[in-house]
Each structure stands twice: as structure tokens, then as C-alpha cells.
N, C-alpha and C positions, 0 to 999 in steps of 0.2 A: 372645765379647766382643772388640771391637777398639778400639784407641785410635789417633787420628790426631794428628799433630803436624807443623808446618812446620819443616823442617830449615834449617840455615844456607845450604844451596845452593838454597833456595826450591823444593825438591821436596816434595811431600806424602808422608809416610811413614806407612804403615799397619802397626800391630803387632797381630798376633792373639795374644790372651792365653788361657791355659788357664782352665777353669772355676774359679770362686772357691772357695777352701778357707777355712773359718772359722779364725780364730786358734786356736792350741793352748789347751786349757782351763787349763793350768797358768800361763798369763800373765794376771794380773788386767787387766781392761779399761782401767783408768787407766794401766797401764804398757806397753801394747802399742805405742804410737807410738815409744817409745825402746828397745824390746827388740830385740836383734840377731837373734832367731829369727823376728821378724815385722816386715815393712816394708810399709806401705800406700802408699808414695810411688812411683807408676809412673814418674816421671821418672828414677829410678835405673836403669831398664832401657832408656832411649832414648839415642841418640847425643847427645853434648854438644860444644859448641865451647869451646876453651880458647885464650886469648891468652897466649902465652909471649914475654916480652920479655927481652932480654939487653943488657948495656952495649955490646958491639960484636960483629960477626959472627964473630969468632974465639973468643968465649967458649963454653964447653961448654953443651949444652942441659940437662943434668941427668938424662938418661935414655939407655938403650941400646935398640937395636931388634934384632929377629930376623925372618927370613922373606924373602920375595921370590919372584919367578916361578921362578927356578932351583931353588927348594926346594918348588915347588908349594904355596906358602903366601902368605897375605896378610902385611902388616907388623904386628908386635905389639911392645909394650913388653916387654923382657926384664929390665930393671933400672931402678930409680929411685934416684938418688943421694940419700942422707940430707941433709936441710936444704937441698935445692936448690929453685929456683923451681918446677920440675916437680912435686916432692913437695908443695909448698905449694898448688899449684893442683889437686891431687887426682889426678894421673896415677898409675896402679897397674900393677904387673906383670900382663900378660895383656890390657891394653886394646889394642884394634885401632885403628891409625891409618888412618882412612878417606881423609883429604885434608889437605894443608898448603897454606895460602894459596890455597885454591880449586882446587888441582890434585889430582885423584884419585890415590891410591896403589895402586889396584886394578890388578893385572897388571904392576906394575913389578918389575924385578929389584933385588937389594940394592944394587949400585953406583949405579944410577940414583937410588935413594932417598937414599943418603948424599950425593950431589951436590946435592940440591934445597935444603936449608935453609941458604942463605948470607946471609939478611937478619937484621937485628936483631930484628924483630918477626915472630913466627910465629903464624898462626891455624890451630890443629889441630882437625879434627873427629874425635872419638874415640868408638868404640863400647865401652861399659864392659864389663870382665870382672867378673862377680859371683861371689864365692866361695861 
């Protein structure tokens, strides 16, 4: 099975999904949609766009990152500050930052990434980390 969705960058993304597993028998059918052991919403697995606004460019973003080309890693959220705008918008530890304001973060080293977000409004494309 595959699912297609048009991403913020206007590229078509195809996601190949494993075969369907029926919900666990111990979860009554009327409770399955809200049970944490079963989620039928495929959008939870697709990249999402988050608009993060801050009062001025020197205000903290509300999250920390790790990774970069020098670590042979992409850029990931390593900490989300409690009660921050980032937390309110749903950023989570382990989310991968794909791009900011349309600029891909793939292959950038850590200092390049730190230098990028100097504007008040940031548009982040994030690939979710699912626990």
C-alpha cells in the first residue's frame, strides 16, 4: 500500500506502508480512535509544516538541535523548552528538520544550520519522530 501527499515544497511524496495489521483485540472498536496503542491517522507519519513566530529575531526558538554533516547526521530536535511556542506547535524530541523557509537542511553542517534562522517568522518542514 502507498500513500501520496503533496508536500510544502510542491514535490509529490510517496510513502510505502507495511501491510495492514488489525487493531489489538483488547481495544474495543469504539475506543480505537483515541487509544495510544492504535492510530489510524496516516498524517501522523508524514512530514508537516510548522510556522513558528517570535517577537523579534533575537528571541529564542524554544528548541535545541543536534546533528550536521560533520557528525554524519541530519538535523534533529534534541530538546523542546516547556511552555514554548515550539512545544505548543507540537515539535517533539527526535523530529527531523527537513527545511527552514524553503532552504533544505540536508547535508549542512551544524554551524551553517545555527546561522540560518535570523528572521522573526520561520516555516519549518519537519519529519515526525514517532515513539
